[in-house]
SEDREN-253793 format. One record per residue (C-alpha): residue number from 1; residue in three letters; x, y, z. Coordinates in steps of 0.5 Angstrom, whole numbers, always signed. Example, Ala and Ser with C-alpha at 12.3 -4.5 7.8 and 13.67 -1.06 7.14 Angstrom:
% SEDREN-253793
(pt 1, "ALA", (+25, -9, +16)) (pt 2, "SER", (+27, -2, +14)) 
% end
This chain:
% SEDREN-253793
(pt 1, "MET", (+8, +23, -33)) (pt 2, "PRO", (+9, +25, -26)) (pt 3, "PRO", (+12, +33, -26)) (pt 4, "ILE", (+19, +34, -23)) (pt 5, "PRO", (+19, +41, -19)) (pt 6, "ALA", (+18, +47, -23)) (pt 7, "LYS", (+25, +50, -21)) (pt 8, "VAL", (+29, +44, -24)) (pt 9, "LEU", (+25, +42, -30)) (pt 10, "THR", (+18, +41, -30)) (pt 11, "LEU", (+16, +34, -32)) (pt 12, "LEU", (+20, +28, -34)) (pt 13, "LEU", (+16, +22, -34)) (pt 14, "PRO", (+10, +20, -36)) (pt 15, "VAL", (+5, +26, -35)) (pt 16, "VAL", (+5, +27, -41)) (pt 17, "LEU", (+0, +24, -38)) (pt 18, "LEU", (+0, +28, -32)) (pt 19, "VAL", (-8, +29, -32)) (pt 20, "ALA", (-11, +25, -38)) (pt 21, "GLY", (-17, +30, -37)) (pt 22, "THR", (-21, +34, -42)) (pt 23, "ALA", (-17, +36, -47)) (pt 24, "LEU", (-15, +43, -49)) (pt 25, "ALA", (-21, +48, -50)) (pt 26, "ALA", (-20, +53, -55)) (pt 27, "PRO", (-16, +58, -51)) (pt 28, "ARG", (-19, +65, -49)) (pt 29, "GLN", (-17, +71, -46)) (pt 30, "PRO", (-22, +75, -42)) (pt 31, "ALA", (-24, +81, -44)) (pt 32, "SER", (-23, +84, -38)) (pt 33, "ASP", (-21, +83, -31)) (pt 34, "ALA", (-28, +83, -29)) (pt 35, "GLU", (-31, +78, -33)) (pt 36, "VAL", (-33, +72, -29)) (pt 37, "LEU", (-31, +65, -33)) (pt 38, "GLU", (-33, +61, -27)) (pt 39, "ARG", (-35, +61, -20)) (pt 40, "LEU", (-30, +56, -17)) (pt 41, "PRO", (-30, +53, -10)) (pt 42, "ALA", (-27, +56, -4)) (pt 43, "ARG", (-20, +54, -6)) (pt 44, "ALA", (-20, +60, -11)) (pt 45, "LEU", (-19, +64, -5)) (pt 46, "ASP", (-12, +61, -3)) (pt 47, "PRO", (-5, +64, -4)) (pt 48, "ARG", (-4, +60, -10)) (pt 49, "GLN", (-10, +63, -14)) (pt 50, "ARG", (-9, +70, -11)) (pt 51, "ASP", (-2, +70, -14)) (pt 52, "MET", (-5, +67, -21)) (pt 53, "GLY", (-10, +72, -21)) (pt 54, "GLU", (-5, +78, -20)) (pt 55, "LEU", (-1, +75, -26)) (pt 56, "ARG", (-7, +75, -30)) (pt 57, "ARG", (-9, +82, -28)) (pt 58, "GLN", (-2, +84, -30)) (pt 59, "LEU", (-2, +81, -37)) (pt 60, "ILE", (-8, +84, -39)) (pt 61, "ALA", (-5, +90, -38)) (pt 62, "ARG", (+1, +88, -41)) (pt 63, "PRO", (+0, +82, -46)) (pt 64, "ASN", (+6, +82, -50)) (pt 65, "ASP", (+11, +82, -44)) (pt 66, "LEU", (+14, +75, -45)) (pt 67, "ASP", (+17, +74, -38)) (pt 68, "LEU", (+10, +76, -35)) (pt 69, "ALA", (+6, +71, -40)) (pt 70, "LEU", (+11, +65, -38)) (pt 71, "ARG", (+10, +66, -31)) (pt 72, "LEU", (+3, +66, -31)) (pt 73, "ALA", (+3, +60, -36)) (pt 74, "LYS", (+8, +56, -32)) (pt 75, "SER", (+3, +57, -26)) (pt 76, "TYR", (-3, +55, -30)) (pt 77, "HIS", (+1, +48, -32)) (pt 78, "ALA", (+3, +47, -24)) (pt 79, "GLU", (-4, +48, -22)) (pt 80, "VAL", (-6, +42, -27)) (pt 81, "ALA", (-1, +38, -24)) (pt 82, "ALA", (-3, +39, -17)) (pt 83, "GLU", (-11, +39, -18)) (pt 84, "GLY", (-12, +36, -24)) (pt 85, "ASP", (-16, +41, -27)) (pt 86, "PRO", (-14, +41, -35)) (pt 87, "ARG", (-18, +47, -37)) (pt 88, "TYR", (-11, +51, -34)) (pt 89, "ILE", (-8, +48, -40)) (pt 90, "GLY", (-12, +52, -44)) (pt 91, "TYR", (-11, +58, -40)) (pt 92, "ALA", (-4, +57, -41)) (pt 93, "GLN", (-4, +57, -48)) (pt 94, "ALA", (-8, +64, -48)) (pt 95, "ALA", (-3, +67, -44)) (pt 96, "LEU", (+2, +65, -50)) (pt 97, "ALA", (-2, +68, -55)) (pt 98, "PRO", (+2, +73, -58)) (pt 99, "TRP", (+8, +68, -59)) (pt 100, "TRP", (+4, +61, -60)) (pt 101, "ASN", (+3, +61, -68)) (pt 102, "LEU", (+10, +64, -69)) (pt 103, "PRO", (+15, +60, -73)) (pt 104, "ASP", (+21, +62, -69)) (pt 105, "PRO", (+19, +64, -62)) (pt 106, "PRO", (+23, +66, -57)) (pt 107, "GLN", (+27, +60, -54)) (pt 108, "ARG", (+23, +60, -47)) (pt 109, "ALA", (+16, +61, -51)) (pt 110, "ARG", (+18, +55, -55)) (pt 111, "VAL", (+19, +50, -50)) (pt 112, "MET", (+13, +52, -46)) (pt 113, "ARG", (+9, +51, -53)) (pt 114, "ALA", (+12, +44, -53)) (pt 115, "ILE", (+10, +43, -46)) (pt 116, "LEU", (+3, +45, -47)) (pt 117, "LEU", (+3, +41, -54)) (pt 118, "GLN", (+5, +35, -51)) (pt 119, "PHE", (-1, +35, -46)) (pt 120, "ASN", (-6, +35, -52)) (pt 121, "HIS", (-1, +29, -55)) (pt 122, "GLN", (+1, +33, -61)) (pt 123, "PHE", (+8, +30, -60)) (pt 124, "ASP", (+11, +31, -67)) (pt 125, "ALA", (+10, +39, -66)) (pt 126, "ALA", (+12, +38, -59)) (pt 127, "MET", (+18, +35, -61)) (pt 128, "ALA", (+20, +39, -67)) (pt 129, "ASP", (+20, +45, -62)) (pt 130, "LEU", (+24, +42, -57)) (pt 131, "GLN", (+29, +39, -62)) (pt 132, "ALA", (+30, +47, -65)) (pt 133, "ALA", (+30, +49, -57)) (pt 134, "THR", (+36, +44, -56)) (pt 135, "LYS", (+40, +46, -62)) (pt 136, "ALA", (+39, +53, -61)) (pt 137, "LYS", (+41, +52, -53)) (pt 138, "PRO", (+44, +46, -52)) (pt 139, "ASP", (+44, +47, -44)) (pt 140, "ASP", (+37, +48, -44)) (pt 141, "ASP", (+35, +43, -38)) (pt 142, "GLU", (+28, +44, -39)) (pt 143, "ALA", (+28, +42, -46)) (pt 144, "TRP", (+32, +36, -45)) (pt 145, "ALA", (+28, +34, -40)) (pt 146, "TRP", (+22, +34, -44)) (pt 147, "LEU", (+25, +31, -50)) (pt 148, "ALA", (+27, +25, -45)) (pt 149, "ALA", (+19, +25, -43)) (pt 150, "ILE", (+16, +24, -50)) (pt 151, "ALA", (+21, +19, -52)) (pt 152, "MET", (+19, +15, -46)) (pt 153, "VAL", (+12, +15, -48)) (pt 154, "ARG", (+14, +14, -55)) (pt 155, "GLY", (+18, +8, -54)) (pt 156, "ASP", (+25, +11, -56)) (pt 157, "TYR", (+29, +9, -51)) (pt 158, "ALA", (+36, +11, -55)) (pt 159, "LEU", (+33, +18, -55)) (pt 160, "ALA", (+31, +18, -48)) (pt 161, "ARG", (+38, +16, -45)) (pt 162, "ASP", (+41, +21, -50)) (pt 163, "ALA", (+37, +26, -47)) (pt 164, "CYS", (+38, +24, -40)) (pt 165, "ALA", (+46, +25, -41)) (pt 166, "ARG", (+45, +32, -44)) (pt 167, "LEU", (+41, +34, -38)) (pt 168, "ALA", (+45, +31, -33)) (pt 169, "PRO", (+50, +37, -32)) (pt 170, "GLN", (+45, +42, -31)) (pt 171, "ALA", (+41, +37, -26)) (pt 172, "THR", (+42, +35, -19)) (pt 173, "PRO", (+44, +28, -17)) (pt 174, "VAL", (+37, +26, -16)) (pt 175, "ILE", (+34, +28, -22)) (pt 176, "THR", (+39, +25, -26)) (pt 177, "ALA", (+38, +19, -23)) (pt 178, "GLY", (+31, +19, -24)) (pt 179, "CYS", (+32, +20, -31)) (pt 180, "ARG", (+36, +14, -32)) (pt 181, "ALA", (+32, +10, -28)) (pt 182, "HIS", (+26, +11, -32)) (pt 183, "VAL", (+30, +9, -38)) (pt 184, "ASP", (+33, +3, -34)) (pt 185, "ALA", (+27, +0, -31)) (pt 186, "THR", (+23, +0, -38)) (pt 187, "THR", (+29, -4, -41)) (pt 188, "GLY", (+31, -10, -37)) (pt 189, "HIS", (+35, -7, -31)) (pt 190, "ALA", (+29, -5, -26)) (pt 191, "ALA", (+33, -8, -20)) (pt 192, "ALA", (+39, -4, -21)) (pt 193, "ALA", (+35, +2, -23)) (pt 194, "ALA", (+31, +2, -16)) (pt 195, "ASP", (+37, +1, -12)) (pt 196, "ALA", (+41, +7, -16)) (pt 197, "LEU", (+35, +12, -15)) (pt 198, "ARG", (+34, +10, -8)) (pt 199, "ALA", (+42, +11, -7)) (pt 200, "ALA", (+41, +18, -10)) (pt 201, "LEU", (+35, +20, -5)) (pt 202, "ARG", (+39, +18, +1)) (pt 203, "ASP", (+46, +21, -1)) (pt 204, "ASP", (+43, +28, -5)) (pt 205, "PRO", (+43, +33, +1)) (pt 206, "ARG", (+41, +38, -4)) (pt 207, "ALA", (+34, +35, -6)) (pt 208, "ASP", (+28, +39, -4)) (pt 209, "ALA", (+21, +37, -3)) (pt 210, "GLY", (+19, +37, -10)) (pt 211, "GLU", (+25, +33, -13)) (pt 212, "ARG", (+24, +28, -7)) (pt 213, "LEU", (+17, +27, -9)) (pt 214, "TRP", (+18, +26, -16)) (pt 215, "ALA", (+24, +21, -15)) (pt 216, "LEU", (+20, +17, -10)) (pt 217, "THR", (+14, +17, -14)) (pt 218, "ARG", (+18, +14, -20)) (pt 219, "LEU", (+21, +9, -15)) (pt 220, "ALA", (+15, +7, -13)) (pt 221, "GLU", (+12, +5, -20)) (pt 222, "ILE", (+19, +1, -21)) (pt 223, "GLU", (+18, -3, -15)) (pt 224, "GLN", (+10, -4, -16)) (pt 225, "ARG", (+12, -6, -23)) (pt 226, "ARG", (+17, -11, -20)) (pt 227, "GLY", (+12, -14, -16)) (pt 228, "GLN", (+15, -11, -9)) (pt 229, "ASP", (+9, -8, -7)) (pt 230, "ALA", (+11, -7, +0)) (pt 231, "ALA", (+17, -3, -2)) (pt 232, "ALA", (+12, +1, -7)) (pt 233, "GLU", (+7, +3, -2)) (pt 234, "ALA", (+13, +5, +3)) (pt 235, "ALA", (+15, +10, -3)) (pt 236, "TYR", (+8, +12, -4)) (pt 237, "ARG", (+7, +14, +3)) (pt 238, "GLU", (+14, +18, +4)) (pt 239, "ALA", (+12, +22, -2)) (pt 240, "LEU", (+5, +23, +1)) (pt 241, "ALA", (+8, +25, +7)) (pt 242, "LEU", (+12, +31, +4)) (pt 243, "GLY", (+5, +35, +4)) (pt 244, "ILE", (+5, +37, -4)) (pt 245, "THR", (-1, +36, -7)) (pt 246, "ASP", (+0, +32, -14)) (pt 247, "GLY", (-5, +29, -18)) (pt 248, "TYR", (-1, +24, -21)) (pt 249, "LEU", (+2, +21, -15)) (pt 250, "LEU", (-5, +20, -12)) (pt 251, "ALA", (-7, +17, -18)) (pt 252, "ALA", (-1, +12, -18)) (pt 253, "TYR", (-2, +10, -11)) (pt 254, "ALA", (-10, +9, -12)) (pt 255, "ASP", (-8, +4, -17)) (pt 256, "LEU", (-4, +0, -12)) (pt 257, "LEU", (-9, +0, -7)) (pt 258, "LEU", (-14, -2, -12)) (pt 259, "ASP", (-10, -8, -15)) (pt 260, "GLN", (-9, -10, -7)) (pt 261, "GLY", (-17, -10, -6)) (pt 262, "ARG", (-16, -4, -2)) (pt 263, "ALA", (-22, +0, -5)) (pt 264, "THR", (-24, +4, +2)) (pt 265, "GLU", (-18, +7, +2)) (pt 266, "VAL", (-18, +10, -5)) (pt 267, "LEU", (-25, +13, -3)) (pt 268, "ALA", (-21, +16, +3)) (pt 269, "LEU", (-15, +18, -1)) (pt 270, "LEU", (-19, +22, -6)) (pt 271, "GLN", (-24, +25, -2)) (pt 272, "GLY", (-26, +31, -5)) (pt 273, "ARG", (-22, +31, -12)) (pt 274, "GLU", (-28, +29, -17)) (pt 275, "ARG", (-26, +35, -21)) (pt 276, "SER", (-20, +31, -24)) (pt 277, "ASP", (-22, +26, -29)) (pt 278, "LEU", (-16, +22, -27)) (pt 279, "LEU", (-18, +21, -20)) (pt 280, "LEU", (-25, +21, -21)) (pt 281, "LEU", (-24, +15, -25)) (pt 282, "ARG", (-21, +12, -19)) (pt 283, "LEU", (-26, +14, -15)) (pt 284, "ALA", (-31, +10, -19)) (pt 285, "LEU", (-27, +4, -19)) (pt 286, "ALA", (-27, +4, -12)) (pt 287, "ALA", (-34, +5, -11)) (pt 288, "LYS", (-36, -1, -15)) (pt 289, "ALA", (-31, -5, -12)) (pt 290, "SER", (-34, -3, -5)) (pt 291, "ALA", (-41, -3, -7)) (pt 292, "ASP", (-41, +5, -5)) (pt 293, "GLN", (-47, +8, -7)) (pt 294, "ARG", (-44, +14, -10)) (pt 295, "GLN", (-41, +10, -16)) (pt 296, "GLY", (-47, +11, -20)) (pt 297, "HIS", (-46, +19, -20)) (pt 298, "TRP", (-39, +18, -21)) (pt 299, "GLN", (-40, +14, -27)) (pt 300, "ARG", (-45, +18, -30)) (pt 301, "ASP", (-41, +24, -29)) (pt 302, "LEU", (-35, +21, -33)) (pt 303, "ALA", (-39, +18, -38)) (pt 304, "ALA", (-41, +26, -40)) (pt 305, "ARG", (-34, +28, -39)) (pt 306, "PHE", (-32, +23, -44)) (pt 307, "ASP", (-38, +24, -49)) (pt 308, "ALA", (-36, +32, -49)) (pt 309, "ALA", (-29, +30, -51)) (pt 310, "ARG", (-31, +26, -56)) (pt 311, "LEU", (-36, +31, -59)) (pt 312, "ARG", (-30, +36, -59)) (pt 313, "GLY", (-25, +31, -63)) (pt 314, "ASP", (-21, +30, -57)) (pt 315, "THR", (-17, +23, -56)) (pt 316, "VAL", (-13, +25, -51)) (pt 317, "HIS", (-16, +21, -46)) (pt 318, "GLN", (-17, +14, -49)) (pt 319, "LYS", (-13, +10, -44)) (pt 320, "GLU", (-18, +12, -39)) (pt 321, "GLU", (-24, +11, -43)) (pt 322, "SER", (-22, +4, -45)) (pt 323, "ARG", (-21, +3, -37)) (pt 324, "PHE", (-28, +6, -36)) (pt 325, "ALA", (-31, +2, -41)) (pt 326, "LEU", (-28, -5, -39)) (pt 327, "GLN", (-28, -4, -32)) (pt 328, "LEU", (-34, +0, -30)) (pt 329, "LEU", (-39, -1, -36)) (pt 330, "GLY", (-37, -8, -38)) (pt 331, "ASP", (-36, -6, -45)) (pt 332, "ALA", (-30, -10, -48)) (pt 333, "PRO", (-30, -9, -55)) (pt 334, "ARG", (-31, -2, -54)) (pt 335, "ALA", (-25, -2, -49)) (pt 336, "LEU", (-21, -6, -54)) (pt 337, "ALA", (-22, -1, -60)) (pt 338, "LEU", (-20, +5, -55)) (pt 339, "ALA", (-14, +1, -52)) (pt 340, "ARG", (-11, +0, -59)) (pt 341, "GLU", (-12, +7, -62)) (pt 342, "ASN", (-9, +9, -55)) (pt 343, "TYR", (-3, +5, -56)) (pt 344, "ALA", (-2, +7, -63)) (pt 345, "VAL", (+0, +14, -60)) (pt 346, "GLN", (+3, +12, -53)) (pt 347, "ARG", (+7, +6, -51)) (pt 348, "GLU", (+8, +6, -43)) (pt 349, "PRO", (+7, +0, -39)) (pt 350, "SER", (+0, +3, -37)) (pt 351, "ASP", (-2, +3, -44)) (pt 352, "ALA", (+0, -4, -45)) (pt 353, "ARG", (-4, -6, -39)) (pt 354, "ILE", (-10, -4, -41)) (pt 355, "LEU", (-9, -7, -48)) (pt 356, "LEU", (-7, -13, -46)) (pt 357, "GLU", (-13, -13, -41)) (pt 358, "ALA", (-18, -11, -46)) (pt 359, "ALA", (-15, -17, -51)) (pt 360, "LEU", (-16, -22, -46)) (pt 361, "ALA", (-23, -20, -44)) (pt 362, "THR", (-25, -20, -52)) (pt 363, "ARG", (-21, -26, -53)) (pt 364, "GLN", (-17, -23, -59)) (pt 365, "ALA", (-10, -24, -57)) (pt 366, "GLU", (-8, -22, -64)) (pt 367, "ALA", (-10, -15, -62)) (pt 368, "ALA", (-5, -14, -57)) (pt 369, "THR", (+1, -17, -61)) (pt 370, "PRO", (+4, -10, -61)) (pt 371, "VAL", (+5, -10, -54)) (pt 372, "ARG", (+8, -17, -54)) (pt 373, "ASP", (+13, -15, -59)) (pt 374, "TRP", (+14, -9, -55)) (pt 375, "MET", (+15, -13, -48)) (pt 376, "LYS", (+20, -17, -52)) (pt 377, "SER", (+24, -11, -55)) (pt 378, "SER", (+24, -7, -49)) (pt 379, "ARG", (+25, -13, -44)) (pt 380, "ILE", (+21, -9, -39)) (pt 381, "GLU", (+20, -13, -32)) (pt 382, "SER", (+13, -12, -30)) (pt 383, "VAL", (+10, -18, -26)) (pt 384, "VAL", (+3, -16, -28)) (pt 385, "LEU", (+4, -15, -36)) (pt 386, "GLN", (+8, -22, -36)) (pt 387, "ALA", (+2, -25, -32)) (pt 388, "LEU", (-3, -22, -37)) (pt 389, "ALA", (+1, -24, -43)) (pt 390, "GLN", (+2, -31, -40)) (pt 391, "LYS", (-6, -32, -40)) (pt 392, "LEU", (-6, -29, -47)) (pt 393, "TRP", (-1, -33, -51)) (pt 394, "GLY", (+2, -38, -46)) (pt 395, "GLY", (+9, -40, -46)) (pt 396, "SER", (+10, -37, -53)) 
% end
């Protein structure tokens, strides 16, 4: 799900999925500030990394300082959004260790715990925390935003719409419009949703660069589903021009380019971003499409990452592994099994697409019946999903 600027909410829409990378490793706080966890590339010297290092040093000295722990946890979470390295989620959990297992933690710790739980697809636990948080503090905008996000992933559109309404009094017009547009675009009102979001972007002078990036990404996805590729690309490019590193935006735009057969542009767009599993998958797909010799290396790297996750019992990234199996390995039965398991947990358009594609590849239309039912009940407008459904079931 793409992130909303941290100063407003943090996340609203599908990154529950933000980075479908390696799941939470067991969190561990370094024994001392001198302990070396990993040698990172040169970017470790940038200001953001230095700020996190300073916060980490302060938290080691004051491990029960909630304000400090939350600042560090939010910084780690933002790093995942920017760079796609999911290990920072484990670091964020470690920062909250004194409050992590409390049945009734402080409000802000409860909401942050929910944010980290949902990343690992522990949606029931995350929802329980968020519902308790909104009951205790009905004007908690961050909690309402995450309720909307998780509800959308699970296909509970009534709950998502209600959460957007509860969010609206605290949010800017762009954020409010984006929340509503996400629900509307998935429930049969895509054109109106795109128009409303575009108008909000035009008319809201308070929207900062982070808010605009999030809203433009949402607008691009809506237009892409409608088959308005030129409008989608314009929104993606406007978002990229803001100069904010965002892994979800890069992955979404890369998918548009891949669908259009522009693989070499994907290689240029994602150059040097192999640390993110989400982006490495797109690089490998682009390499295959363009006969780039790096495909083999990237494909082996992805396979190793998926194997390691499986050994840990991690099922966070089944959608990506399904796509890997189908489009890179040509293993349609494995792709179908993964896609079915994934769709039982999360039901967004991208989850539906890979299940339809795997069902088509294996000629097992009945395996995608849940998608057909969802498409009918939600009334989602997607030219790609409709085309795949037509191939599977004809006019039925």
